[in-house]
N, C-alpha and C positions, 0 to 999 in steps of 0.2 A: 763354228756352228752356223749352218746356213739359215739365214732369217728371210729368205725370198718367200717362204709360204707362211710366215707368221702372220697372225691377225694384227691389224693395226688398231690402235685404240679409237673407240667410237668418238665422232665429233659430236659436240653438242649443237644440234640443229635448231634448238629452241622449240617452242610449241608450233603446232600446225597453224598456218594462216587461217583466219575465219572470215567469213563474208556474210553479207545481207544483200538479197536481191531487192532491187528498188524499181518500182513501176511508176510511170507517169501518165496521167489522164487529163485531158482538156487542154487548156493554154499552157500549162506547165510543161507539157510534153513537147511544145514549140521551142522551149529553152533546152531541155535535157534529152529529147528523143523519147522513145517508148520505155526504155529500161536500161538500167545499168547494175553493176554489182560493186559494192564498196567494202573495203576491208575494215574489219572491226576487231577490237581484242577478243581473244578466245572465251572470256567470261562475259562478253557482251559490252554494251555502252549505252549512253543515253540518246534518245532520239536527237537531241540538239547536236551531238557529236556526229551522227550520220548526216544531218543537215549541213554542218560545217564543212565535212569532207565533200559533200556535193557542190557547195559553193565554190570550192576551190577548182572544180572541173570546168566551169564556164564563167564567162564575164558577168552575164546578167543572172547568175544563180541565186544570189541573195534577194534580189527583187522579186523573182519568180516564186521563191519559197516563202515570202512574206506577203504574198498577195492577199488582199482582203477576201475572206470567205474560203480560203484553201482548207480542204479536209485532209485528214492523214488516217491511214489505217495501218496496223501492225499485226501481222499474223491473222490477216483477213477480218479484223475486228476494228471498228472505228474507235479512234482514241483522241483524248485531249490532254495537253500538258506534255511533259518531258518524260515519257515513259521509258522502260529499259527494252532494248533491242538485243535479242539473243542471236547468235550465229545461225544461219540458216533460215531466219525469219524473213518473211517478205514484208517490206515497207512500201506503201503506195500513197501517192499524193494525187488528190483530185481537185482541179480547179473548179469553181462554181460553173454549173451548167444552166443553160436557159432552156425554155420550151417545156413541153409536157408530155 
């Protein structure tokens, strides 16, 4: 029997990779640039997990993300605490701004 046209069994590729878009404003952008994308689990993760991934990208990442007065938004809503980040959501970090 000729098997050259037989379908091969499907390989388990696992779940699709999931990402969150991360934006940086103010001094924190001096460390990370304007934006990046981080891989997150398909069902999401805590904001602290996103921050840990970012800290692995650059040497001074932890210092920039623990800057006094740093603000965070997830899904264009200002947040406090360790909120849940879902795939496709935008996460933004804002250093304190001066002026009026």
